Structures are given as structure tokens and as C-alpha cells.
PyMOL Python script that loads the backbone (N, CA, C, O; Angstrom):
from pymol import cmd

cmd.read_pdbstr("""\
ATOM      1  N   MET A   1     131.472  60.968-105.947  1.00  0.00           N
ATOM      2  CA  MET A   1     131.999  62.203-106.499  1.00  0.00           C
ATOM      3  C   MET A   1     133.441  62.403-106.060  1.00  0.00           C
ATOM      4  O   MET A   1     133.806  62.088-104.927  1.00  0.00           O
ATOM      5  N   LYS A   2     134.231  62.912-106.938  1.00  0.00           N
ATOM      6  CA  LYS A   2     135.627  63.208-106.631  1.00  0.00           C
ATOM      7  C   LYS A   2     135.734  64.628-106.077  1.00  0.00           C
ATOM      8  O   LYS A   2     134.998  65.522-106.494  1.00  0.00           O
ATOM      9  N   VAL A   3     136.650  64.826-105.140  1.00  0.00           N
ATOM     10  CA  VAL A   3     136.875  66.137-104.538  1.00  0.00           C
ATOM     11  C   VAL A   3     138.206  66.682-105.038  1.00  0.00           C
ATOM     12  O   VAL A   3     139.246  66.039-104.895  1.00  0.00           O
ATOM     13  N   LYS A   4     138.163  67.875-105.627  1.00  0.00           N
ATOM     14  CA  LYS A   4     139.371  68.541-106.098  1.00  0.00           C
ATOM     15  C   LYS A   4     139.574  69.817-105.293  1.00  0.00           C
ATOM     16  O   LYS A   4     138.612  70.405-104.799  1.00  0.00           O
ATOM     17  N   LEU A   5     140.819  70.241-105.163  1.00  0.00           N
ATOM     18  CA  LEU A   5     141.146  71.437-104.394  1.00  0.00           C
ATOM     19  C   LEU A   5     141.695  72.527-105.305  1.00  0.00           C
ATOM     20  O   LEU A   5     142.674  72.313-106.020  1.00  0.00           O
ATOM     21  N   HIS A   6     141.071  73.677-105.277  1.00  0.00           N
ATOM     22  CA  HIS A   6     141.557  74.854-106.000  1.00  0.00           C
ATOM     23  C   HIS A   6     142.856  75.313-105.323  1.00  0.00           C
ATOM     24  O   HIS A   6     143.005  75.115-104.117  1.00  0.00           O
ATOM     25  N   PRO A   7     143.793  75.914-106.051  1.00  0.00           N
ATOM     26  CA  PRO A   7     145.028  76.411-105.416  1.00  0.00           C
ATOM     27  C   PRO A   7     144.773  77.367-104.244  1.00  0.00           C
ATOM     28  O   PRO A   7     145.526  77.372-103.270  1.00  0.00           O
ATOM     29  N   HIS A   8     143.719  78.169-104.338  1.00  0.00           N
ATOM     30  CA  HIS A   8     143.379  79.062-103.217  1.00  0.00           C
ATOM     31  C   HIS A   8     143.041  78.239-101.971  1.00  0.00           C
ATOM     32  O   HIS A   8     143.484  78.566-100.871  1.00  0.00           O
ATOM     33  N   ALA A   9     142.262  77.180-102.144  1.00  0.00           N
ATOM     34  CA  ALA A   9     141.899  76.314-101.019  1.00  0.00           C
ATOM     35  C   ALA A   9     143.130  75.628-100.443  1.00  0.00           C
ATOM     36  O   ALA A   9     143.254  75.506 -99.225  1.00  0.00           O
ATOM     37  N   GLN A  10     144.037  75.182-101.299  1.00  0.00           N
ATOM     38  CA  GLN A  10     145.263  74.533-100.813  1.00  0.00           C
ATOM     39  C   GLN A  10     146.082  75.494 -99.953  1.00  0.00           C
ATOM     40  O   GLN A  10     146.643  75.091 -98.935  1.00  0.00           O
ATOM     41  N   ALA A  11     146.151  76.737-100.351  1.00  0.00           N
ATOM     42  CA  ALA A  11     146.890  77.734 -99.558  1.00  0.00           C
ATOM     43  C   ALA A  11     146.192  77.972 -98.221  1.00  0.00           C
ATOM     44  O   ALA A  11     146.862  78.095 -97.195  1.00  0.00           O
ATOM     45  N   ARG A  12     144.872  78.038 -98.213  1.00  0.00           N
ATOM     46  CA  ARG A  12     144.135  78.263 -96.965  1.00  0.00           C
ATOM     47  C   ARG A  12     144.268  77.070 -96.026  1.00  0.00           C
ATOM     48  O   ARG A  12     144.299  77.246 -94.808  1.00  0.00           O
ATOM     49  N   ILE A  13     144.346  75.854 -96.575  1.00  0.00           N
ATOM     50  CA  ILE A  13     144.514  74.661 -95.749  1.00  0.00           C
ATOM     51  C   ILE A  13     145.791  74.779 -94.934  1.00  0.00           C
ATOM     52  O   ILE A  13     145.776  74.563 -93.722  1.00  0.00           O
ATOM     53  N   LEU A  14     146.889  75.117 -95.583  1.00  0.00           N
ATOM     54  CA  LEU A  14     148.170  75.252 -94.891  1.00  0.00           C
ATOM     55  C   LEU A  14     148.140  76.405 -93.892  1.00  0.00           C
ATOM     56  O   LEU A  14     148.637  76.279 -92.773  1.00  0.00           O
ATOM     57  N   GLU A  15     147.566  77.506 -94.295  1.00  0.00           N
ATOM     58  CA  GLU A  15     147.527  78.713 -93.467  1.00  0.00           C
ATOM     59  C   GLU A  15     146.664  78.540 -92.222  1.00  0.00           C
ATOM     60  O   GLU A  15     146.950  79.142 -91.187  1.00  0.00           O
ATOM     61  N   ARG A  16     145.614  77.727 -92.308  1.00  0.00           N
ATOM     62  CA  ARG A  16     144.626  77.651 -91.232  1.00  0.00           C
ATOM     63  C   ARG A  16     144.688  76.374 -90.408  1.00  0.00           C
ATOM     64  O   ARG A  16     143.880  76.188 -89.498  1.00  0.00           O
ATOM     65  N   GLY A  17     145.633  75.494 -90.712  1.00  0.00           N
ATOM     66  CA  GLY A  17     145.875  74.347 -89.850  1.00  0.00           C
ATOM     67  C   GLY A  17     145.049  73.108 -90.121  1.00  0.00           C
ATOM     68  O   GLY A  17     144.931  72.252 -89.244  1.00  0.00           O
ATOM     69  N   ALA A  18     144.483  72.985 -91.288  1.00  0.00           N
ATOM     70  CA  ALA A  18     143.759  71.763 -91.648  1.00  0.00           C
ATOM     71  C   ALA A  18     144.684  70.879 -92.488  1.00  0.00           C
ATOM     72  O   ALA A  18     145.817  71.257 -92.787  1.00  0.00           O
ATOM     73  N   THR A  19     144.197  69.719 -92.856  1.00  0.00           N
ATOM     74  CA  THR A  19     144.929  68.853 -93.772  1.00  0.00           C
ATOM     75  C   THR A  19     144.030  68.583 -94.985  1.00  0.00           C
ATOM     76  O   THR A  19     142.808  68.716 -94.907  1.00  0.00           O
ATOM     77  N   GLU A  20     144.648  68.207 -96.094  1.00  0.00           N
ATOM     78  CA  GLU A  20     143.860  67.870 -97.280  1.00  0.00           C
ATOM     79  C   GLU A  20     142.922  66.708 -96.984  1.00  0.00           C
ATOM     80  O   GLU A  20     141.785  66.690 -97.457  1.00  0.00           O
ATOM     81  N   ARG A  21     143.386  65.751 -96.214  1.00  0.00           N
ATOM     82  CA  ARG A  21     142.564  64.588 -95.853  1.00  0.00           C
ATOM     83  C   ARG A  21     141.316  65.019 -95.078  1.00  0.00           C
ATOM     84  O   ARG A  21     140.225  64.503 -95.320  1.00  0.00           O
ATOM     85  N   GLU A  22     141.480  65.971 -94.140  1.00  0.00           N
ATOM     86  CA  GLU A  22     140.326  66.464 -93.382  1.00  0.00           C
ATOM     87  C   GLU A  22     139.326  67.186 -94.284  1.00  0.00           C
ATOM     88  O   GLU A  22     138.116  67.030 -94.122  1.00  0.00           O
ATOM     89  N   VAL A  23     139.825  67.969 -95.224  1.00  0.00           N
ATOM     90  CA  VAL A  23     138.940  68.699 -96.131  1.00  0.00           C
ATOM     91  C   VAL A  23     138.158  67.726 -97.017  1.00  0.00           C
ATOM     92  O   VAL A  23     136.956  67.896 -97.217  1.00  0.00           O
ATOM     93  N   ILE A  24     138.823  66.731 -97.536  1.00  0.00           N
ATOM     94  CA  ILE A  24     138.150  65.739 -98.373  1.00  0.00           C
ATOM     95  C   ILE A  24     137.103  64.979 -97.554  1.00  0.00           C
ATOM     96  O   ILE A  24     135.994  64.747 -98.035  1.00  0.00           O
ATOM     97  N   ALA A  25     137.446  64.591 -96.323  1.00  0.00           N
ATOM     98  CA  ALA A  25     136.486  63.902 -95.448  1.00  0.00           C
ATOM     99  C   ALA A  25     135.301  64.800 -95.120  1.00  0.00           C
ATOM    100  O   ALA A  25     134.173  64.322 -94.998  1.00  0.00           O
ATOM    101  N   THR A  26     135.549  66.085 -94.979  1.00  0.00           N
ATOM    102  CA  THR A  26     134.469  67.036 -94.710  1.00  0.00           C
ATOM    103  C   THR A  26     133.485  67.082 -95.871  1.00  0.00           C
ATOM    104  O   THR A  26     132.273  67.062 -95.660  1.00  0.00           O
ATOM    105  N   VAL A  27     133.997  67.144 -97.084  1.00  0.00           N
ATOM    106  CA  VAL A  27     133.120  67.184 -98.255  1.00  0.00           C
ATOM    107  C   VAL A  27     132.392  65.854 -98.435  1.00  0.00           C
ATOM    108  O   VAL A  27     131.210  65.835 -98.778  1.00  0.00           O
ATOM    109  N   GLU A  28     133.076  64.766 -98.208  1.00  0.00           N
ATOM    110  CA  GLU A  28     132.474  63.453 -98.432  1.00  0.00           C
ATOM    111  C   GLU A  28     131.463  63.063 -97.347  1.00  0.00           C
ATOM    112  O   GLU A  28     130.467  62.404 -97.643  1.00  0.00           O
ATOM    113  N   ASN A  29     131.710  63.463 -96.098  1.00  0.00           N
ATOM    114  CA  ASN A  29     130.888  62.969 -94.990  1.00  0.00           C
ATOM    115  C   ASN A  29     130.339  64.040 -94.066  1.00  0.00           C
ATOM    116  O   ASN A  29     129.646  63.718 -93.101  1.00  0.00           O
ATOM    117  N   GLY A  30     130.627  65.292 -94.333  1.00  0.00           N
ATOM    118  CA  GLY A  30     130.203  66.353 -93.426  1.00  0.00           C
ATOM    119  C   GLY A  30     128.783  66.827 -93.678  1.00  0.00           C
ATOM    120  O   GLY A  30     128.122  66.426 -94.636  1.00  0.00           O
ATOM    121  N   GLU A  31     128.344  67.690 -92.785  1.00  0.00           N
ATOM    122  CA  GLU A  31     127.031  68.336 -92.910  1.00  0.00           C
ATOM    123  C   GLU A  31     127.076  69.310 -94.083  1.00  0.00           C
ATOM    124  O   GLU A  31     128.048  70.050 -94.237  1.00  0.00           O
ATOM    125  N   GLN A  32     126.044  69.316 -94.901  1.00  0.00           N
ATOM    126  CA  GLN A  32     125.977  70.236 -96.041  1.00  0.00           C
ATOM    127  C   GLN A  32     125.040  71.391 -95.723  1.00  0.00           C
ATOM    128  O   GLN A  32     124.059  71.228 -94.998  1.00  0.00           O
ATOM    129  N   PHE A  33     125.356  72.562 -96.275  1.00  0.00           N
ATOM    130  CA  PHE A  33     124.469  73.712 -96.136  1.00  0.00           C
ATOM    131  C   PHE A  33     124.619  74.600 -97.372  1.00  0.00           C
ATOM    132  O   PHE A  33     125.686  74.635 -97.984  1.00  0.00           O
ATOM    133  N   PRO A  34     123.558  75.317 -97.740  1.00  0.00           N
ATOM    134  CA  PRO A  34     123.622  76.175 -98.923  1.00  0.00           C
ATOM    135  C   PRO A  34     124.449  77.427 -98.661  1.00  0.00           C
ATOM    136  O   PRO A  34     124.480  77.948 -97.546  1.00  0.00           O
ATOM    137  N   VAL A  35     125.116  77.898 -99.708  1.00  0.00           N
ATOM    138  CA  VAL A  35     125.921  79.120 -99.661  1.00  0.00           C
ATOM    139  C   VAL A  35     125.502  79.968-100.852  1.00  0.00           C
ATOM    140  O   VAL A  35     124.965  79.445-101.829  1.00  0.00           O
ATOM    141  N   ARG A  36     125.738  81.246-100.780  1.00  0.00           N
ATOM    142  CA  ARG A  36     125.338  82.154-101.860  1.00  0.00           C
ATOM    143  C   ARG A  36     125.919  81.746-103.212  1.00  0.00           C
ATOM    144  O   ARG A  36     126.933  81.053-103.301  1.00  0.00           O
ATOM    145  N   PHE A  37     125.249  82.197-104.238  1.00  0.00           N
ATOM    146  CA  PHE A  37     125.684  82.026-105.629  1.00  0.00           C
ATOM    147  C   PHE A  37     125.803  80.566-106.049  1.00  0.00           C
ATOM    148  O   PHE A  37     126.668  80.220-106.854  1.00  0.00           O
ATOM    149  N   GLY A  38     124.939  79.704-105.507  1.00  0.00           N
ATOM    150  CA  GLY A  38     124.898  78.310-105.933  1.00  0.00           C
ATOM    151  C   GLY A  38     126.003  77.428-105.376  1.00  0.00           C
ATOM    152  O   GLY A  38     126.152  76.287-105.813  1.00  0.00           O
ATOM    153  N   LYS A  39     126.771  77.921-104.433  1.00  0.00           N
ATOM    154  CA  LYS A  39     127.837  77.111-103.828  1.00  0.00           C
ATOM    155  C   LYS A  39     127.255  76.289-102.687  1.00  0.00           C
ATOM    156  O   LYS A  39     126.145  76.548-102.223  1.00  0.00           O
ATOM    157  N   ARG A  40     128.021  75.293-102.240  1.00  0.00           N
ATOM    158  CA  ARG A  40     127.637  74.471-101.099  1.00  0.00           C
ATOM    159  C   ARG A  40     128.726  74.544-100.050  1.00  0.00           C
ATOM    160  O   ARG A  40     129.917  74.594-100.355  1.00  0.00           O
ATOM    161  N   GLY A  41     128.282  74.549 -98.810  1.00  0.00           N
ATOM    162  CA  GLY A  41     129.209  74.495 -97.691  1.00  0.00           C
ATOM    163  C   GLY A  41     129.156  73.109 -97.069  1.00  0.00           C
ATOM    164  O   GLY A  41     128.124  72.437 -97.082  1.00  0.00           O
ATOM    165  N   PHE A  42     130.279  72.705 -96.533  1.00  0.00           N
ATOM    166  CA  PHE A  42     130.397  71.425 -95.842  1.00  0.00           C
ATOM    167  C   PHE A  42     131.087  71.687 -94.512  1.00  0.00           C
ATOM    168  O   PHE A  42     132.034  72.470 -94.441  1.00  0.00           O
ATOM    169  N   ARG A  43     130.610  71.030 -93.457  1.00  0.00           N
ATOM    170  CA  ARG A  43     131.150  71.279 -92.119  1.00  0.00           C
ATOM    171  C   ARG A  43     131.311  69.950 -91.392  1.00  0.00           C
ATOM    172  O   ARG A  43     130.444  69.079 -91.459  1.00  0.00           O
ATOM    173  N   ARG A  44     132.445  69.811 -90.692  1.00  0.00           N
ATOM    174  CA  ARG A  44     132.681  68.596 -89.908  1.00  0.00           C
ATOM    175  C   ARG A  44     133.652  68.904 -88.779  1.00  0.00           C
ATOM    176  O   ARG A  44     134.597  69.673 -88.954  1.00  0.00           O
ATOM    177  N   ASN A  45     133.414  68.301 -87.619  1.00  0.00           N
ATOM    178  CA  ASN A  45     134.297  68.451 -86.463  1.00  0.00           C
ATOM    179  C   ASN A  45     135.294  67.302 -86.410  1.00  0.00           C
ATOM    180  O   ASN A  45     134.981  66.163 -86.755  1.00  0.00           O
ATOM    181  N   PHE A  46     136.507  67.635 -85.966  1.00  0.00           N
ATOM    182  CA  PHE A  46     137.576  66.650 -85.814  1.00  0.00           C
ATOM    183  C   PHE A  46     138.219  66.818 -84.452  1.00  0.00           C
ATOM    184  O   PHE A  46     138.330  67.940 -83.959  1.00  0.00           O
ATOM    185  N   PRO A  47     138.651  65.709 -83.823  1.00  0.00           N
ATOM    186  CA  PRO A  47     139.439  65.858 -82.595  1.00  0.00           C
ATOM    187  C   PRO A  47     140.780  66.492 -82.954  1.00  0.00           C
ATOM    188  O   PRO A  47     141.364  66.182 -83.992  1.00  0.00           O
ATOM    189  N   CYS A  48     141.251  67.361 -82.105  1.00  0.00           N
ATOM    190  CA  CYS A  48     142.478  68.093 -82.423  1.00  0.00           C
ATOM    191  C   CYS A  48     143.560  67.784 -81.385  1.00  0.00           C
ATOM    192  O   CYS A  48     144.651  67.340 -81.742  1.00  0.00           O
ATOM    193  N   LYS A  49     143.267  68.015 -80.118  1.00  0.00           N
ATOM    194  CA  LYS A  49     144.194  67.762 -79.011  1.00  0.00           C
ATOM    195  C   LYS A  49     145.613  68.216 -79.338  1.00  0.00           C
ATOM    196  O   LYS A  49     146.570  67.452 -79.214  1.00  0.00           O
ATOM    197  N   ALA A  50     145.728  69.462 -79.753  1.00  0.00           N
ATOM    198  CA  ALA A  50     147.030  70.007 -80.137  1.00  0.00           C
ATOM    199  C   ALA A  50     147.048  71.511 -79.880  1.00  0.00           C
ATOM    200  O   ALA A  50     146.039  72.114 -79.513  1.00  0.00           O
ATOM    201  N   GLN A  51     148.207  72.085 -80.080  1.00  0.00           N
ATOM    202  CA  GLN A  51     148.336  73.527 -79.957  1.00  0.00           C
ATOM    203  C   GLN A  51     148.210  74.175 -81.326  1.00  0.00           C
ATOM    204  O   GLN A  51     148.698  73.661 -82.332  1.00  0.00           O
ATOM    205  N   TRP A  52     147.543  75.316 -81.330  1.00  0.00           N
ATOM    206  CA  TRP A  52     147.432  76.123 -82.534  1.00  0.00           C
ATOM    207  C   TRP A  52     147.653  77.562 -82.118  1.00  0.00           C
ATOM    208  O   TRP A  52     146.877  78.127 -81.348  1.00  0.00           O
ATOM    209  N   ARG A  53     148.727  78.150 -82.637  1.00  0.00           N
ATOM    210  CA  ARG A  53     149.085  79.531 -82.334  1.00  0.00           C
ATOM    211  C   ARG A  53     149.166  79.802 -80.834  1.00  0.00           C
ATOM    212  O   ARG A  53     148.677  80.814 -80.331  1.00  0.00           O
ATOM    213  N   GLY A  54     149.804  78.857 -80.140  1.00  0.00           N
ATOM    214  CA  GLY A  54     150.095  79.046 -78.725  1.00  0.00           C
ATOM    215  C   GLY A  54     148.996  78.657 -77.751  1.00  0.00           C
ATOM    216  O   GLY A  54     149.180  78.803 -76.543  1.00  0.00           O
ATOM    217  N   LYS A  55     147.877  78.175 -78.225  1.00  0.00           N
ATOM    218  CA  LYS A  55     146.788  77.747 -77.350  1.00  0.00           C
ATOM    219  C   LYS A  55     146.480  76.278 -77.608  1.00  0.00           C
ATOM    220  O   LYS A  55     146.620  75.780 -78.725  1.00  0.00           O
ATOM    221  N   HIS A  56     146.051  75.592 -76.534  1.00  0.00           N
ATOM    222  CA  HIS A  56     145.709  74.173 -76.646  1.00  0.00           C
ATOM    223  C   HIS A  56     144.211  74.026 -76.924  1.00  0.00           C
ATOM    224  O   HIS A  56     143.387  74.646 -76.253  1.00  0.00           O
ATOM    225  N   TYR A  57     143.870  73.209 -77.906  1.00  0.00           N
ATOM    226  CA  TYR A  57     142.479  72.958 -78.272  1.00  0.00           C
ATOM    227  C   TYR A  57     142.234  71.458 -78.340  1.00  0.00           C
ATOM    228  O   TYR A  57     143.149  70.682 -78.616  1.00  0.00           O
ATOM    229  N   VAL A  58     140.995  71.058 -78.086  1.00  0.00           N
ATOM    230  CA  VAL A  58     140.647  69.637 -78.154  1.00  0.00           C
ATOM    231  C   VAL A  58     139.888  69.283 -79.423  1.00  0.00           C
ATOM    232  O   VAL A  58     139.822  68.111 -79.794  1.00  0.00           O
ATOM    233  N   SER A  59     139.315  70.273 -80.093  1.00  0.00           N
ATOM    234  CA  SER A  59     138.546  70.017 -81.321  1.00  0.00           C
ATOM    235  C   SER A  59     138.762  71.131 -82.331  1.00  0.00           C
ATOM    236  O   SER A  59     139.122  72.254 -81.979  1.00  0.00           O
ATOM    237  N   LYS A  60     138.536  70.799 -83.582  1.00  0.00           N
ATOM    238  CA  LYS A  60     138.515  71.827 -84.624  1.00  0.00           C
ATOM    239  C   LYS A  60     137.403  71.507 -85.595  1.00  0.00           C
ATOM    240  O   LYS A  60     137.062  70.346 -85.821  1.00  0.00           O
ATOM    241  N   GLN A  61     136.846  72.553 -86.162  1.00  0.00           N
ATOM    242  CA  GLN A  61     135.775  72.417 -87.141  1.00  0.00           C
ATOM    243  C   GLN A  61     136.297  72.892 -88.489  1.00  0.00           C
ATOM    244  O   GLN A  61     136.787  74.013 -88.622  1.00  0.00           O
ATOM    245  N   VAL A  62     136.184  72.031 -89.474  1.00  0.00           N
ATOM    246  CA  VAL A  62     136.629  72.370 -90.820  1.00  0.00           C
ATOM    247  C   VAL A  62     135.394  72.684 -91.654  1.00  0.00           C
ATOM    248  O   VAL A  62     134.442  71.904 -91.690  1.00  0.00           O
ATOM    249  N   GLU A  63     135.420  73.836 -92.323  1.00  0.00           N
ATOM    250  CA  GLU A  63     134.371  74.225 -93.259  1.00  0.00           C
ATOM    251  C   GLU A  63     134.994  74.370 -94.635  1.00  0.00           C
ATOM    252  O   GLU A  63     136.008  75.046 -94.806  1.00  0.00           O
ATOM    253  N   ALA A  64     134.380  73.732 -95.603  1.00  0.00           N
ATOM    254  CA  ALA A  64     134.846  73.818 -96.984  1.00  0.00           C
ATOM    255  C   ALA A  64     133.718  74.386 -97.831  1.00  0.00           C
ATOM    256  O   ALA A  64     132.573  73.946 -97.725  1.00  0.00           O
ATOM    257  N   ILE A  65     134.038  75.356 -98.664  1.00  0.00           N
ATOM    258  CA  ILE A  65     133.074  75.928 -99.598  1.00  0.00           C
ATOM    259  C   ILE A  65     133.448  75.414-100.979  1.00  0.00           C
ATOM    260  O   ILE A  65     134.593  75.536-101.414  1.00  0.00           O
ATOM    261  N   ALA A  66     132.458  74.835-101.666  1.00  0.00           N
ATOM    262  CA  ALA A  66     132.742  74.169-102.945  1.00  0.00           C
ATOM    263  C   ALA A  66     131.669  74.476-103.986  1.00  0.00           C
ATOM    264  O   ALA A  66     130.548  74.868-103.665  1.00  0.00           O
ATOM    265  N   VAL A  67     132.053  74.285-105.227  1.00  0.00           N
ATOM    266  CA  VAL A  67     131.115  74.358-106.348  1.00  0.00           C
ATOM    267  C   VAL A  67     131.135  73.006-107.046  1.00  0.00           C
ATOM    268  O   VAL A  67     132.157  72.321-107.085  1.00  0.00           O
ATOM    269  N   GLN A  68     129.991  72.642-107.591  1.00  0.00           N
ATOM    270  CA  GLN A  68     129.916  71.368-108.295  1.00  0.00           C
ATOM    271  C   GLN A  68     130.284  71.581-109.757  1.00  0.00           C
ATOM    272  O   GLN A  68     129.735  72.453-110.431  1.00  0.00           O
ATOM    273  N   GLU A  69     131.219  70.773-110.230  1.00  0.00           N
ATOM    274  CA  GLU A  69     131.638  70.779-111.631  1.00  0.00           C
ATOM    275  C   GLU A  69     131.448  69.384-112.178  1.00  0.00           C
ATOM    276  O   GLU A  69     132.201  68.468-111.847  1.00  0.00           O
ATOM    277  N   ASN A  70     130.437  69.224-113.016  1.00  0.00           N
ATOM    278  CA  ASN A  70     130.072  67.907-113.533  1.00  0.00           C
ATOM    279  C   ASN A  70     129.805  66.975-112.364  1.00  0.00           C
ATOM    280  O   ASN A  70     128.892  67.226-111.578  1.00  0.00           O
ATOM    281  N   ASP A  71     130.576  65.914-112.232  1.00  0.00           N
ATOM    282  CA  ASP A  71     130.383  64.976-111.123  1.00  0.00           C
ATOM    283  C   ASP A  71     131.423  65.158-110.025  1.00  0.00           C
ATOM    284  O   ASP A  71     131.645  64.242-109.233  1.00  0.00           O
ATOM    285  N   ASN A  72     132.061  66.315-109.963  1.00  0.00           N
ATOM    286  CA  ASN A  72     133.110  66.574-108.968  1.00  0.00           C
ATOM    287  C   ASN A  72     132.755  67.780-108.122  1.00  0.00           C
ATOM    288  O   ASN A  72     131.973  68.637-108.532  1.00  0.00           O
ATOM    289  N   TRP A  73     133.340  67.834-106.935  1.00  0.00           N
ATOM    290  CA  TRP A  73     133.282  69.035-106.101  1.00  0.00           C
ATOM    291  C   TRP A  73     134.633  69.729-106.196  1.00  0.00           C
ATOM    292  O   TRP A  73     135.671  69.094-106.015  1.00  0.00           O
ATOM    293  N   LEU A  74     134.627  71.021-106.477  1.00  0.00           N
ATOM    294  CA  LEU A  74     135.842  71.834-106.475  1.00  0.00           C
ATOM    295  C   LEU A  74     135.794  72.714-105.237  1.00  0.00           C
ATOM    296  O   LEU A  74     134.981  73.635-105.153  1.00  0.00           O
ATOM    297  N   VAL A  75     136.670  72.427-104.271  1.00  0.00           N
ATOM    298  CA  VAL A  75     136.735  73.214-103.045  1.00  0.00           C
ATOM    299  C   VAL A  75     137.475  74.510-103.358  1.00  0.00           C
ATOM    300  O   VAL A  75     138.607  74.493-103.841  1.00  0.00           O
ATOM    301  N   ILE A  76     136.815  75.639-103.075  1.00  0.00           N
ATOM    302  CA  ILE A  76     137.421  76.930-103.422  1.00  0.00           C
ATOM    303  C   ILE A  76     138.018  77.656-102.224  1.00  0.00           C
ATOM    304  O   ILE A  76     138.915  78.483-102.389  1.00  0.00           O
ATOM    305  N   THR A  77     137.531  77.358-101.014  1.00  0.00           N
ATOM    306  CA  THR A  77     138.162  77.923 -99.825  1.00  0.00           C
ATOM    307  C   THR A  77     137.874  77.037 -98.619  1.00  0.00           C
ATOM    308  O   THR A  77     136.952  76.222 -98.632  1.00  0.00           O
ATOM    309  N   VAL A  78     138.679  77.212 -97.583  1.00  0.00           N
ATOM    310  CA  VAL A  78     138.584  76.406 -96.374  1.00  0.00           C
ATOM    311  C   VAL A  78     138.727  77.319 -95.164  1.00  0.00           C
ATOM    312  O   VAL A  78     139.578  78.208 -95.135  1.00  0.00           O
ATOM    313  N   MET A  79     137.876  77.081 -94.164  1.00  0.00           N
ATOM    314  CA  MET A  79     137.959  77.814 -92.900  1.00  0.00           C
ATOM    315  C   MET A  79     138.073  76.796 -91.775  1.00  0.00           C
ATOM    316  O   MET A  79     137.520  75.700 -91.868  1.00  0.00           O
ATOM    317  N   VAL A  80     138.783  77.149 -90.721  1.00  0.00           N
ATOM    318  CA  VAL A  80     138.963  76.247 -89.584  1.00  0.00           C
ATOM    319  C   VAL A  80     138.689  77.029 -88.313  1.00  0.00           C
ATOM    320  O   VAL A  80     139.195  78.135 -88.123  1.00  0.00           O
ATOM    321  N   LYS A  81     137.871  76.429 -87.435  1.00  0.00           N
ATOM    322  CA  LYS A  81     137.566  77.024 -86.129  1.00  0.00           C
ATOM    323  C   LYS A  81     138.053  76.058 -85.059  1.00  0.00           C
ATOM    324  O   LYS A  81     137.826  74.852 -85.148  1.00  0.00           O
ATOM    325  N   TYR A  82     138.714  76.591 -84.062  1.00  0.00           N
ATOM    326  CA  TYR A  82     139.256  75.777 -82.968  1.00  0.00           C
ATOM    327  C   TYR A  82     138.458  76.027 -81.715  1.00  0.00           C
ATOM    328  O   TYR A  82     138.059  77.156 -81.431  1.00  0.00           O
ATOM    329  N   PHE A  83     138.221  74.944 -80.950  1.00  0.00           N
ATOM    330  CA  PHE A  83     137.527  75.078 -79.664  1.00  0.00           C
ATOM    331  C   PHE A  83     137.887  73.926 -78.759  1.00  0.00           C
ATOM    332  O   PHE A  83     137.405  73.855 -77.628  1.00  0.00           O
TER     333      PHE A  83
END
""", "prot")
cmd.dss("prot")
cmd.show_as("cartoon", "prot")
cmd.util.cbc("prot")
cmd.orient("prot")
């Protein structure tokens, strides 16, 4: 399946410190979970070892919420948690 990014998701990626590559890897290889209204969530942890907003973190978790369109996933939003 191909992964496409909605413009809203692209804006959230930049705003929240993820990369497009991480989001695509999350959808392709991450843990899946059901979300309301027929959407699917995808979750995956990545090593971070960097600063984000003045604090140092060693890992980040990327969550992507997507809808299936034909044989593609359309990512509609992205959330990132640092720890």
C-alpha cells in the first residue's frame, strides 16, 4: 500500500518534530489500532537523542491517524510524544 500525506498532516509533521520518512515507516511497520469513525491509528517508537523545545530526549513516539482510500493510506494527522 502507498502512504500519502494530507496537507494538514504535513503541517503537523513540521510543527511536532517528526519527519515524513518516520511517518511513512510508522504506517508501513508500526503497531495498528482502531480509531473512531473507521480510521486507523499507527504507532512506532524511534530513537531521538536530540533536543526538542529545550529538553533532551532519547526517544520519540510517532502516531499517525489515517483513512484507507482504495489501496492507499491517507495520513490525516500526526502526533509526536517525546520521552
